C-alpha positions in Angstrom: 83.8 21.6 101.8 80.9 24.1 101.4 78.3 24.7 104.1 74.9 26.3 103.4 72.2 27.7 105.5 69.0 25.6 105.8 65.8 25.4 107.7 63.9 22.2 108.4 60.8 21.9 106.2 58.6 21.3 109.2 60.0 24.4 110.9 59.5 26.6 107.9 56.0 25.5 106.9 52.8 24.5 108.7 50.5 21.9 107.3 50.7 23.4 103.8 53.4 25.1 101.8 53.2 27.7 99.0 54.0 27.1 95.4 55.2 29.9 93.3 55.8 33.6 94.3 54.0 35.0 97.3 54.1 38.8 97.4 55.0 40.7 100.6 52.5 43.4 99.5 49.6 40.9 99.2 50.5 38.6 102.2 52.8 40.7 104.6 52.1 38.6 107.7 52.8 35.3 106.0 56.0 36.5 104.4 57.1 38.1 107.7 56.5 34.8 109.5 58.6 32.8 107.0 61.5 35.3 107.3 61.3 35.2 111.2 61.4 31.4 111.1 64.4 31.5 108.8 66.3 33.8 111.2 65.3 31.7 114.3 65.4 28.1 113.0 68.2 28.1 110.5 71.5 26.3 110.7 74.4 25.3 108.5 75.0 21.9 106.9 77.3 20.5 104.2 75.9 21.5 100.8 76.2 18.0 99.3 74.1 16.6 102.1 71.4 19.4 101.8 71.1 18.9 98.0 70.0 15.3 98.6 67.6 15.9 101.6 64.3 17.5 100.8 63.4 17.6 104.5 65.6 20.7 104.5 65.2 24.0 102.6 68.3 25.8 101.5 67.7 29.6 101.8 68.5 31.7 98.7 68.4 35.5 98.7 67.2 36.5 95.2 67.5 40.2 94.2 65.6 41.9 91.4 67.1 45.2 90.3 65.0 48.1 89.2 66.0 51.7 88.1 64.3 55.1 88.6 62.4 54.6 85.3 60.8 51.3 86.6 62.9 49.2 84.2 64.1 45.8 85.3 67.7 44.4 84.9 67.5 41.4 82.7 70.3 38.9 82.7 71.3 36.5 79.9 73.5 33.5 80.6 76.3 32.9 78.0 77.5 29.6 76.7 80.8 29.9 78.6 79.2 28.5 81.7 79.7 24.9 82.6 76.0 24.1 83.0 74.8 23.6 79.5 71.1 23.6 80.6 71.5 27.2 81.6 73.0 28.4 78.3 71.0 31.4 76.9 68.6 31.3 79.9 67.1 34.6 81.1 66.8 35.8 84.7 65.6 38.9 86.5 67.3 37.9 89.7 70.8 37.4 91.2 71.2 35.2 94.2 72.9 32.3 95.9 73.3 30.4 99.1 73.7 31.9 102.6 77.3 31.4 103.7 78.7 31.0 107.2 80.4 34.4 106.9 76.9 36.0 106.6 76.3 35.5 110.3 77.8 38.9 111.1 74.7 41.0 111.7 71.3 40.1 110.3 71.9 37.0 108.3 69.1 37.7 105.8 70.2 41.3 105.0 73.9 40.5 105.0 73.6 37.6 102.6 71.5 39.6 100.2 74.0 42.5 100.2 76.9 40.1 99.6 75.2 38.4 96.7 74.5 41.7 95.0 78.1 42.8 95.5 79.4 39.5 94.1 77.3 39.6 91.0 76.8 43.2 90.1 78.5 46.6 89.9 76.1 49.3 91.0 77.6 52.7 90.5 75.8 54.5 93.3 73.7 54.1 96.4 70.8 51.7 96.3 68.1 50.4 98.6 66.7 47.0 99.1 63.2 46.0 100.2 61.4 42.6 100.6 59.2 41.6 97.6 58.2 38.2 98.9 59.2 34.6 98.9 59.3 31.9 96.2 58.9 28.1 96.4 58.8 25.6 93.6 58.1 22.0 94.5 57.7 20.9 90.8 61.3 19.7 90.4 64.1 18.2 92.4 66.1 21.4 92.5 63.2 23.5 93.7 62.2 21.0 96.4 65.4 21.7 98.3 65.5 25.5 98.0 63.4 28.5 99.3 63.9 32.0 97.9 63.7 35.3 99.8 63.0 37.8 97.0 64.2 41.4 97.3 63.7 44.5 95.2 66.9 46.5 94.6 66.1 50.1 93.7 69.2 51.5 92.0 67.9 55.0 91.1 69.9 56.4 88.2 73.1 54.5 88.9 74.8 52.5 86.3 74.4 48.7 86.8 76.6 46.1 85.1 77.4 42.4 85.6 80.8 41.5 87.0 81.4 38.1 85.3 80.9 39.3 81.8 82.2 36.1 80.3 79.3 34.3 82.0 76.5 36.9 81.9 75.2 39.9 80.1 72.7 42.3 81.5 70.6 45.3 80.5 67.6 47.3 81.8 64.4 46.6 79.9 60.9 48.0 80.3 58.3 45.8 82.0 56.4 45.8 78.6 59.5 44.4 76.9 60.0 41.9 79.6 56.4 40.6 79.4 56.7 40.4 75.6 59.9 38.4 75.9 58.2 36.0 78.3 55.1 35.7 76.1 57.2 34.8 73.0 59.9 32.7 74.6 58.8 31.6 78.1 60.9 28.5 78.0 64.0 30.7 78.1 63.3 32.1 81.5 64.7 30.4 84.6 61.8 29.0 86.7 62.0 31.4 89.6 62.1 34.4 87.3 59.1 33.1 85.4 57.1 32.6 88.6 57.9 36.1 89.8 56.9 37.7 86.5 53.7 35.7 86.5 52.6 37.1 89.9 54.3 40.4 90.3 53.6 43.4 88.0 57.1 44.8 88.4 55.9 48.2 89.5 57.1 50.2 92.4 
């Protein structure tokens, strides 16, 4: 039985809620308020219940890795994964649910660090900083999730995916990323697409 961290929709949002990516640089007070509410109002429930109840938002740390040259780590999902809808999909973020073990210390920072460690090998020190939040009400999956988006600045360290049978990854320039999205937008996972649309991927 898996438990995930959620916040009641009415505790997270006021009368309106955002759609898409909201940058911390453009709206620092709004982003800070959402993060504070997540820390203060969140609780754990069984995942299978949370997936069916849109009155709750499952909190997802979502980390975008950049290097010293300003390139972005682009992930490609391989066909070995069980979910056929994700085969060959592209993503600029790694992330997942907040787990009960993340309660040691700051739950937001701890869960983000764990997700990075589980998904990637970063061969040197790195720093994380908030980029913003993401919310997509356009589909059933998005309606029950809320993303906390972080930038991971890896400097000159080598970065590689851990589960190479499921994913491949490489650094690409912002220009190459935008061109990939322009010519094959349907290949990008929805959160990645929304972030690229609003965030210029510069430091």
